[in-house]
C-alpha positions as CSV (number, residue, x, y, z in Angstrom):
1,M,306.2,39.7,166.1
2,S,302.6,40.2,167.4
3,A,301.4,38.5,170.6
4,I,299.2,35.9,168.8
5,G,302.5,34.9,166.6
6,E,304.5,34.8,169.7
7,A,302.0,32.3,171.4
8,V,301.8,30.2,168.3
9,A,305.6,30.0,168.1
10,L,305.6,28.9,171.8
11,E,302.8,26.3,171.1
12,R,304.9,24.8,168.2
13,N,308.1,24.8,170.3
14,S,306.9,23.1,173.7
15,H,303.9,22.6,175.6
16,F,305.9,23.5,178.8
17,Q,307.1,27.1,179.4
18,W,309.8,26.4,181.8
19,P,310.6,30.0,182.9
20,A,307.0,30.2,184.4
21,I,307.4,26.7,186.0
22,F,310.9,27.7,187.4
23,G,309.7,31.0,188.9
24,G,306.6,29.0,190.5
25,A,308.9,26.5,191.8
26,V,311.1,29.3,193.4
27,A,308.0,31.0,194.9
28,A,306.9,27.6,196.3
29,A,310.2,26.8,197.9
30,G,310.5,30.5,199.3
31,V,307.0,30.2,201.2
32,S,308.0,26.6,202.4
33,F,311.4,27.5,203.6
34,T,310.0,30.5,205.3
35,L,307.0,28.8,207.0
36,H,309.3,25.8,208.1
37,A,311.9,28.3,209.7
38,F,309.0,29.7,211.6
39,A,307.9,26.3,212.6
40,S,311.6,25.3,213.8
41,G,311.4,28.2,216.2
42,I,308.3,27.4,217.8
43,G,308.8,23.5,217.9
44,L,306.8,22.4,215.1
45,S,309.6,21.2,212.9
46,V,309.4,17.6,211.5
47,V,312.5,17.9,209.7
48,S,314.2,15.4,212.1
49,A,312.8,13.1,214.3
50,A,315.7,13.0,216.5
51,P,315.4,16.1,218.5
52,S,311.5,16.1,218.9
53,W,310.8,12.3,220.0
54,R,312.2,12.3,223.5
55,E,310.1,15.4,224.9
56,S,307.1,15.7,222.9
57,S,303.8,13.6,222.8
58,A,301.7,12.1,220.0
59,V,299.6,15.3,220.2
60,M,302.6,17.2,219.2
61,W,303.4,14.7,216.5
62,F,300.1,15.3,215.0
63,V,300.1,19.0,215.5
64,A,303.4,19.2,213.6
65,G,302.2,16.8,210.8
66,A,299.0,19.2,210.3
67,Y,301.4,22.2,210.3
68,L,303.2,20.3,207.5
69,I,300.1,20.0,205.6
70,F,299.4,23.5,206.0
71,V,302.8,24.5,204.8
72,A,302.3,22.4,201.5
73,I,299.0,24.0,200.9
74,A,300.2,27.4,201.3
75,S,303.6,26.9,199.4
76,F,302.1,25.2,196.5
77,A,299.3,27.2,196.1
78,V,301.5,30.4,195.7
79,G,303.8,28.3,193.4
80,G,301.0,26.7,191.1
81,Y,299.3,30.2,190.8
82,V,302.7,31.9,189.9
83,A,303.1,29.2,187.1
84,G,299.7,29.5,185.8
85,R,299.5,33.2,185.9
86,M,303.0,33.8,184.1
87,R,302.5,31.3,181.4
88,A,302.1,33.0,178.0
89,P,298.5,32.5,176.6
90,L,298.0,30.1,173.8
91,N,295.4,29.9,171.2
92,V,294.0,26.5,172.0
93,A,290.7,25.4,173.4
94,P,289.6,26.3,177.0
95,A,289.6,22.7,177.9
96,E,293.3,22.1,176.7
97,M,294.1,25.6,177.9
98,E,293.1,24.5,181.7
99,F,294.8,21.1,181.3
100,R,298.0,23.0,180.3
101,D,297.8,25.2,183.0
102,G,297.3,22.3,185.6
103,M,300.3,20.5,183.9
104,H,302.4,23.4,184.6
105,G,301.3,23.5,188.3
106,L,302.0,19.8,188.4
107,A,305.5,20.3,186.8
108,T,305.9,23.2,189.0
109,W,305.1,20.9,192.3
110,G,307.8,18.3,191.2
111,L,310.5,20.9,190.6
112,A,310.0,22.5,193.7
113,I,310.2,19.1,195.5
114,V,313.5,18.5,193.6
115,M,314.9,21.9,194.6
116,T,314.0,21.4,198.5
117,A,315.3,18.0,198.5
118,L,318.6,19.1,197.2
119,L,318.7,22.1,199.8
120,A,318.0,19.6,202.5
121,L,320.8,17.2,201.5
122,G,323.1,20.1,201.3
123,I,322.2,20.9,204.9
124,A,322.2,17.4,206.2
125,A,325.8,17.0,205.0
126,T,327.0,20.2,206.5
127,A,325.3,19.1,209.6
128,S,326.8,15.6,209.5
129,S,330.5,17.1,209.1
130,A,329.7,19.6,211.9
131,A,328.4,16.8,214.3
132,A,331.4,14.5,213.9
133,P,333.6,14.4,216.8
134,S,336.9,15.6,216.4
135,G,339.9,13.1,216.0
136,A,340.7,10.4,213.3
137,N,338.6,10.1,210.5
138,T,337.7,6.7,211.1
139,G,336.6,7.2,214.5
140,A,334.6,10.3,213.4
141,S,332.6,8.5,210.6
142,Q,331.7,5.7,212.8
143,S,330.3,7.6,215.8
144,V,328.6,10.2,214.0
145,A,325.4,8.2,213.5
146,G,325.4,7.2,217.1
147,E,326.1,10.6,218.5
148,N,323.3,12.0,216.7
149,I,320.6,9.8,217.8
150,I,321.7,8.4,221.3
151,A,324.3,10.8,222.5
152,S,322.8,11.3,225.9
153,E,322.8,7.6,226.7
154,L,326.5,7.5,225.5
155,D,327.2,10.3,228.1
156,E,325.3,8.6,230.7
157,L,327.1,5.3,230.2
158,F,330.6,6.7,230.3
159,R,330.0,9.4,232.8
160,S,332.8,9.6,235.2
161,E,335.1,12.0,237.3
162,R,338.3,10.7,235.8
163,P,339.8,12.8,233.2
164,A,338.4,12.3,229.4
165,T,340.7,10.3,227.3
166,D,340.2,9.3,223.7
167,L,336.7,7.9,223.7
168,I,335.5,8.4,220.1
169,Y,336.0,4.8,219.1
170,R,334.6,3.4,222.7
171,R,331.5,5.7,222.1
172,S,331.0,4.6,218.4
173,E,331.4,1.1,219.5
174,A,328.9,1.3,222.3
175,A,326.5,3.1,220.2
176,R,326.5,0.2,217.7
177,I,325.7,-2.1,220.2
178,L,323.2,-0.1,222.0
179,L,321.3,0.3,219.0
180,K,320.6,-3.4,219.0
181,S,318.3,-2.8,221.8
182,S,315.5,-2.0,219.5
183,S,315.9,-5.2,217.7
184,H,313.4,-8.2,218.5
185,N,316.1,-10.1,220.4
186,G,317.6,-7.1,222.1
187,V,321.1,-6.8,223.2
188,P,323.0,-10.1,223.2
189,N,324.4,-11.3,226.5
190,E,327.7,-11.4,225.0
191,D,327.7,-7.6,223.9
192,R,326.2,-6.9,226.9
193,R,329.0,-8.2,229.1
194,Y,331.6,-6.3,226.6
195,L,329.6,-3.3,227.5
196,Y,330.1,-4.1,231.4
197,A,333.9,-4.4,230.8
198,I,334.4,-1.2,228.8
199,T,332.0,0.9,231.2
200,A,333.8,-0.3,234.1
201,A,337.3,0.4,232.5
202,R,336.2,4.1,231.7
203,T,334.5,4.8,235.0
204,G,336.0,2.5,237.6
205,L,332.8,1.6,239.0
206,G,332.1,-1.8,240.8
207,P,330.7,-4.9,239.1
208,E,327.2,-4.4,240.4
209,E,327.1,-0.5,239.8
210,V,328.5,-1.0,236.1
211,Q,325.8,-3.7,235.4
212,Q,322.9,-1.4,236.9
213,R,324.1,1.7,234.7
214,V,324.4,-0.8,231.7
215,D,321.1,-2.4,232.1
216,R,319.3,1.0,232.9
217,V,320.8,2.6,229.9
218,I,319.7,-0.3,227.4
219,A,316.2,-0.6,229.0
220,A,315.7,3.2,228.6
221,L,317.0,3.2,225.2
222,A,314.9,0.4,223.9
223,Q,311.8,2.8,224.8
224,E,313.1,5.7,223.3
225,L,314.0,4.1,220.0
226,R,310.5,2.8,219.9
227,R,309.0,6.2,220.3
228,A,311.5,7.2,217.6
229,R,310.3,4.6,215.2
230,I,306.6,5.3,216.0
231,A,307.5,9.2,215.1
232,A,309.4,8.5,211.9
233,V,306.3,6.3,210.6
234,I,303.9,9.4,211.6
235,Q,306.1,11.8,210.3
236,A,306.4,9.6,206.9
237,F,302.6,9.3,206.7
238,F,302.2,13.5,207.0
239,I,305.0,14.0,204.7
240,A,303.5,11.7,201.9
241,A,300.0,13.3,202.6
242,A,301.4,16.8,202.3
243,L,303.0,16.0,199.1
244,F,300.0,14.4,197.5
245,I,297.9,17.4,198.6
246,G,300.4,19.7,197.6
247,A,300.4,18.3,194.1
248,A,296.4,18.7,193.8
249,V,296.8,22.3,195.3
250,S,299.4,23.2,192.7
251,W,297.3,21.8,189.8
252,F,294.4,23.6,190.9
253,A,296.1,26.9,191.8
254,A,297.7,26.8,188.3
255,C,294.2,26.5,186.6
256,E,292.9,29.4,188.7
257,G,296.1,31.5,187.5
258,G,295.5,30.6,184.0
259,R,291.8,31.7,184.2
260,D,292.7,35.1,185.8
261,R,295.5,35.4,183.1
262,E,292.9,34.8,180.2
263,Q,290.2,37.2,181.9
264,N,292.8,39.9,183.0
265,V,291.9,39.7,186.8
266,F,293.8,41.0,189.5
267,H,293.5,39.8,193.2
268,F,296.1,42.0,194.9
269,W,295.5,45.6,194.8
270,E,292.1,46.0,196.1
271,W,290.2,44.6,199.0
272,T,287.2,43.7,196.6
273,P,287.3,39.9,195.8
274,R,288.3,40.7,191.9
275,R,289.0,43.6,189.6
276,R,289.0,43.4,185.8
277,A,291.7,45.3,184.0
């Protein structure tokens, strides 16, 4: 079958050519993963707010967000171009051809996001299982959230020279109470008194020392959780901005790939801007 006959058959079967879309999505996901791995090594990752909001400043949050937008531009430009360039040509009007190339870029953008989200969910599930403390299943599942967010505060609360016993449930219980410090009303007095009691039982400190320790941890944690909330809002804004920008970049990169496909133009084998086959 001639090339024109194959193009007509493809046009009749489907407007989308999924092998090109899948290839572009894989390329976009690969570039994104590589750049995010580099960012994790130099402290620019915004994958999780928990490790970053304690020591970083607002400037660091904005730098990490700007890097996230750069990653979206780079990865979706590559993915969109691959999808547009590798799509088979069709015998349609130039305007329709450009529109279909752009739609292939948009489909590549959506598929790359789905692939990245599934990969992130798998990594998060693995990390959650690894972070769960050993012991009974119930205690592990109850304490893993608090351990991931306020582990250092729990360490400070129960720090003692006494031999460590089964603290899994106590830590998870204290974590649930301490997380109330970010609420509008703060930690209720009844919960605060209960924290005094379990801290005294664990550490053996006197009433005044226990009260000072618990109050200090609650006050510090309220500030830390406020920073975490601000960091999460900034992170969500930059993620949304990066995704919207990535959609536009993928569309126009696919259109550029389609134009190069139709004109038999190659970019990668000479230093000159363009070379025609």
